[in-house]
C-alpha positions, -999 to +999 in steps of 0.1 A: -224+361+384-232+379+417-216+373+451-246+354+465-245+329+436-208+324+441-213+318+478-241+293+470-218+274+446-190+273+471-214+260+498-227+233+474-191+221+468-183+221+505-214+200+512-202+174+486-168+173+502-180+170+537-209+146+532-192+122+508-174+101+534-205+099+556-228+081+532-249+112+527-257+130+495-262+164+511-298+169+501-307+181+536-285+212+529-288+215+491-326+223+494-322+252+519-293+266+499-314+267+467-345+280+486-329+307+508-297+318+490-307+314+454-345+320+460-356+291+438-391+278+437-396+247+458-400+224+428-367+236+413-349+232+446-361+196+450-350+187+414-317+205+417-310+189+450-317+154+437-294+159+407-265+170+429-272+142+454-269+117+425-235+132+415-223+129+451-235+093+453-217+083+421-184+099+431-185+086+466-197+051+456-166+047+434-143+058+462-158+035+488-159+005+465-123+009+455-115+008+492-137-023+498-162-003+520-195-015+505-218-045+506-233-053+472-257-080+485-274-057+510-272-028+486-291-047+459-318-056+484-322-020+494-326-009+458-356-032+453-378-012+477-362+022+476-370+027+439-408+023+443-408+044+474-391+072+455-416+071+426-447+070+448-436+100+470-423+120+441-460+121+429-471+128+465-446+157+466-461+173+435-496+170+449-486+186+482-469+215+465-499+220+442-526+219+469-509+227+502-481+251+492-444+246+500-450+249+537-461+212+538-427+202+524-409+224+549-427+209+579-419+174+568-383+184+561-380+199+596-392+166+611-368+146+591-339+169+600-347+167+637-347+129+634-314+129+615-297+151+642-309+128+670-297+097+651-263+113+644-259+121+681-269+086+690-244+072+665-216+093+681-224+079+715-226+043+703-194+045+682-174+054+713-178+019+728-181-001+695-159-031+688-161-045+653-132-070+656-155-101+658-184-089+637-198-111+609-219-096+582-254-112+582-269-128+551-299-110+535-327-134+546-356-138+570-371-112+592-340-090+591-343-088+553-380-078+556-371-050+581-343-038+559-365-036+528-392-017+547-367+008+560-352+013+525-388+019+512-392+047+538-358+062+529-368+061+492-401+077+500-383+106+519-361+111+489-390+115+465-409+137+489-382+160+501-356+162+474-330+145+495-310+113+488-321+095+519-285+088+528-290+097+564-318+072+566-299+045+547-267+049+569-288+048+601-305+017+588-272+000+579-259+009+614-289-001+635-302-031+616-270-046+600-245-032+626-221-021+598-192+001+607-193+037+595-174+032+562-193+001+552-226+018+561-216+047+539-205+026+509-236+005+510-258+036+512-242+050+481-249+018+462-286+023+468-286+061+463-268+059+429-297+038+415-325+054+435-318+091+431-319+092+392-353+075+395-365+104+416-350+129+391-368+112+362-400+111+382-398+148+390-392+156+353-424+137+343-446+148+372-440+185+374-422+191+341-397+214+358-366+203+337-368+230+309-376+258+334-347+247+356-323+246+326-334+282+317-329+293+354-292+281+356-281+281+319-265+252+299-228+258+309-236+256+346-260+227+341-231+207+326-202+219+347-217+219+382-227+182+383-192+172+370-175+193+396-197+178+424-188+143+412-151+151+414-155+168+448-173+139+462-148+113+449-117+131+462-135+141+494-143+105+502-109+093+491-090+117+513-114+113+543-113+075+542-075+076+545-068+107+567-098+119+586-118+107+615-155+101+606-163+111+642-150+146+635-169+149+602-201+138+620-198+168+643-195+191+613-225+173+598-246+178+629-238+215+630-247+221+594-280+202+596-289+221+627-285+254+608-308+241+581-334+231+607-331+265+624-338+282+591-370+262+586-381+269+621-377+306+615-400+303+586-426+286+608-425+313+635-428+341+610-396+358+621-383+360+585 
């Protein structure tokens, strides 16, 4: 195993640790790591990213639910529209890659990353003056429910199209529409992701048949060990962060990491690399 591969594995595990308490699967960073460090084809990068995002969502969901930081009612409502959004845009992703090359995916990814950064900054500002002491969780009904389902459809669509878990979009939706605090937003996001992401994985396997080739690329031992290590990293990362770390500090780290990914895409567009 060469130095670049070891560095990539280390970065993948760090992403799982850092993102797990934030309600994010890490797909916005997994895809660039696979593309630029390991030099994978775009279809392998998308599938590999979704598999690791799924592992993060499983480990982090368990940690958040054990701490009571998740809302099952709203999570179930989000699943209803996130799943079809994922399937539809997985097919669209395969079509874009086939006819428009991978640059189409990179352009959309750059737009999503820019939006994620802006929303994270906005969240930092709003959290500074937030008071949750008298907050009552709304019931999933009426116009609020319709808006939530529509937003979750969009997050599911982004997952299928870009190989991300959609966690940044789910967390933002939970914060802006439902006014959940950071931890409840994260836990509810993972409820949706843990059901939605495997749907995207299965859809990719059927649409572009990249599973056998990906297995050949990484080998059976790594294909088994890496997801298990990521699950454990996400679980313990979320457990430790929930008890001992400020989510505000981790959000700063998240913004910096996503900004680096965005910069790498922009360099591609300008032809500098």
